[in-house]
N, C-alpha and C positions, 0 to 999 in steps of 0.2 A: 507493499499498499504505498498513495503516496504519503506523507505526512509535514508539518509544520511542531518545530518541538520550541515552545514555550518556554523560560522558563531561567532560576534564575543561582543560585547556590551551590554548594558543595552536590548534594541532597540530591537536586536538580539533574548535575554534569556527571555524577553515577549512574541516572535512568538514562540518561544520550549514550554514556557509553554504552548500555547498558542496547540500544536501541539500536547502536550500528556493529555494532558486535553480531547482531540478530539478523542482518541482513537490511534491514526495514532504508527505504529509501527517503531519508530529508532533506526536503528539498531547500525548506527556513528553518532559521531560527531567531527566536524573537526573542529578548533579556534587556536587563535593564539598561540604563543609560551606564555610564562607566563614572565611577564614585570615586574620589578621594583619598588615600590609604595610606598609611604608614607615617615614618615620622614628618618627612617630605608632603604629605600629604598630593601623591600623586594622582593625577588619572588612573584609574589601575581597570582593566577589565573584570566583568564578573567571569567566575569559575567555566558557566555554562558558555560563553563568547569565548574565552579562552579556546578550549577546547573544540570550539566550531573552529575558529579561524585552523587550528594545526590541521582537521580533516577539514579545509577547503571549502565551508558550508558558508552561504550567503547571509548574515546577524541583521536584524531590524532594532533597534531599541527608539522609538516611542518614548517619552514619554506621562505617553497620554494616547487610550482610544476610544473614546469619547471626542465622538463629532458633536456637538452640542459640548464639549466644556472646553477646558483653558487655552490645550493647543492643537485646534480645529487640523490647523493641516496637515497632520504628524500621525493624527488618527486618520486622516483623507486621504495621504502617502501608504500608508498602514494597507486600510481595504483596498485600496488600486493595487499594491502589492501584492496580498492572500487574494485580493481575485487573477491575477497573473497566478500564479501560482495553484491554484485550485486543486485546493486538498482535499484528499479523501476525510482524512481526519488528523487533529491537533493531540499535540500530547500537550500536556501543565502541571509546571511541579517547580510553588514556589517562586512561583512566574509575579506576581508583586503587585502588577492591574487585575484590577478588576475587569472582567471582559465583557460591554453590553451583549446583547442578544444580538446588532447583528454580526460578529466574531459566536458566536451561541449559534448562530442557523448557514454560517458560509461551508466550514468542512461539509463532504457528502455525509456520511458518520458524525459528527455534534465532534465535540471539545471531552475530551476524557484528561479529569486528572487523577493523579498520586493524591494522594490523603494521606500524610502520616499518624492515624490513627481510627480503633476500629467504630465504623461511626454507626450511627449516633453520636455516639459520646464524642466528646471536646473536638465537637465543628469552632474551627474559629481558627485564631492565632498562630499560641504557642503549647499547638495537642504534646509532645515528647517533653515537654517539661513539669505541664500539668498534669501529664498520668503518676512520673514517676514523686510528683508531689501531693497529689494524691493519695500512693500507696495504692496504685492499680497493679494486681501481679499479671499481668497482661495490655500489650498493649500488641498493634500490630498499624497493617495499612490497608487501604480500601479504591479499587479503582472502581471510581466514579463518572456517568454523568451526566456534565453539568450542565445547571441552568443557573438565572441567574441570582437561586437566595445564598446567606451564605452556608457549604457545604451541604446543599438538599437534596442533591440530585441522586437519581436513580442506585443502588448500589451495584458497581456489576461482578464486581471479584476481592477477593477477604484472602488476607497476607497472617497469620499471630504473630508475634515479636512476644514471647518471656521476657519479665522484667524480675531480674532477681533484686534480694538486698545491696548487693554494690555494685548492680549500676545506675550508673552517671548518667549525664544527659547529652556527653560524646562516645561514648559506649553506645546507647541505642538510637543519640543520629548514626549512627553507621549500620543499625545492624537494623533498622527502616530506610535508609537508600539500597544496601543490596535488595531489598524485600521488597521496594518497589520496585527494582531497576525488572527485578528475576519473575513479578506478575504484571506487569503491562505491555515486556512480553508476550509471557502465556494472555492475556488477555487484547492484546492485539491480532494477535496467529488465531485468535477463538473468534475477533467476529467476522475476522475474515474469511472463516467457515460457516458465518449466521450460525455460531455455538454457544453467544451469550443470553442469558437473559436477563433484565433491567427486575435491578424486586426496592420494593416501593420502602423505604427506609420506618423502622417505627417511629411512634409519637412516643413510646417511651423510650427515657434509656438517652434522653437526652442532653448534653450536657454544653460548655463554649467552653473553650481553654479560653482566655483572655491572655492577651498580649502586655507581655511583660518587663513590669517596669522598674529602670533602678533603686528604685527605692523599697525593692523589697529584698532588694540585696544584702539592705540591715539584718541583724536575727536579732527578731524581739522573742527574746527570755524568759517572758511569763504565758509563751507561749509552753507546750509539753515536748521534752528531749527526742520520743519520737519524727515527731512532724515538724521541725528544725534540720533532725539528723537528713528529713526525707529535703526540706529545699537546700540545704548542702549536696545534696545526687541532684537535685533539678535543678539551680543554680549553675551548674559544672558544667560548660568554664565563663556561660556570658546567664544573668549581668557577673556571678560570681560574692555568691555569698561572706558578709562581712563581719566581728561583731568587735568591739571596742573592747581592750585588754588594760588596766592600770596599770599607769608605766609609762604609757606611748601615749605620743599626742591623735596617733592615726587610726579610721580602724581597718586590722587586719584580716587579710584578707583566708576566709576558711575555702579551703581545699576538702578534706575529709576530715569525717567525727562521726562517730557510737553514740547512737543509745543505751545510759544502761537504765535498767529498773531504781537504779539501786536508792531511796527515801531519801529527799531529806527536807530540813524547814527554810534550808538558811534563805535568804533575798533571792528573788530569782537573779541571775549573773552576777552576781557573785564566784571566786574562784575560791573552791574545794583546796583543792592541790597540785600542784604540779612538778612533773620531774617528766623523766624517761620515756613513761609511758604511758603522759598523756595530760592535760588541761583540762580537770574535772571540771565544769561551770554548771548552780545548779540553775535549773527554769523552774518554769510553771508546774508540772510532773515528771520527777525520774532528772536523771544530769549526760550531759552533753559535753562526751570525754571531745577533746580536737583532738587528732591524730598529726593532720598535715597545714601549713601557713604558710601563710608571703605578712612579710611587713609592705606598707608603702617605698614601692620604688626597688623595692628591694626580690630575692630571689625566694623558689619554693620553695621548700627544708620540714622536710621530716621532725615534729614531732620534742623529738631528741636532741638535732640540733640546733630548734628555734630556742628553748627554756634553757641554753649554755649564754645564748648571745640575749635573754630578757631578766629586765629586771623590774620588777614588783615596786609598787606605793607596798 
């Protein structure tokens, strides 16, 4: 089949590579405009754009696809290009732009989205992080026939991915990206043979994965230790959980922690002990043991190294 691929970050790049490896004809790639990155804030192409350029595939980077929006000329150019390509289907993975109805209607077989959750749970912007934060035992990817709603389209295929008590967001991202690449190849093969049966999303079980906010990085020690430990994993690497420790002017980033069921009547946030095995912090319920930390401007350190250079008040 003749494809247009729309995606931007590494999650999408994995799916793009899987489609190319499976022999699909990707006639055009659509991705977000280049963004400033690094210390020099040099304009940098997205992972998907770089992969497309390496493969010699044309790239379009409109700032909007709304014909009545802020960039109508760019949207009109994108429409003309898509009409010229005349794709059988558009595959969308973390593209970053809302697709108006004219885009959804243009491909012969519509637009398929690779969504990083088992819909209808965790519709929205941050399904990977919210699944870990909530303590879900599993998540997955859903190949969905797109409509104008927020991740509300019919489900075509699912792949389940487990979440263990040690899984962080970076690890889950990589597992879901691989599952998404495999799932979209399987879905397109089935679609080409007329073997996909759309299933309406159930009304029960709908949850929304709100976009991550930097303010969430600060751990609130009045919360239970189990929730705080899940947030450390959910926000690794972005936005990164942080905590204030006595004797340090800036918050410390927490890369790894452990929830202990140890009862305590100490005020939440109080340091109970600090040695080579961990820094124990009182919480609203239980104790949070910090195991890997990073001072502002410093490097990640295991706790035994960190405590040797830390002088609490």
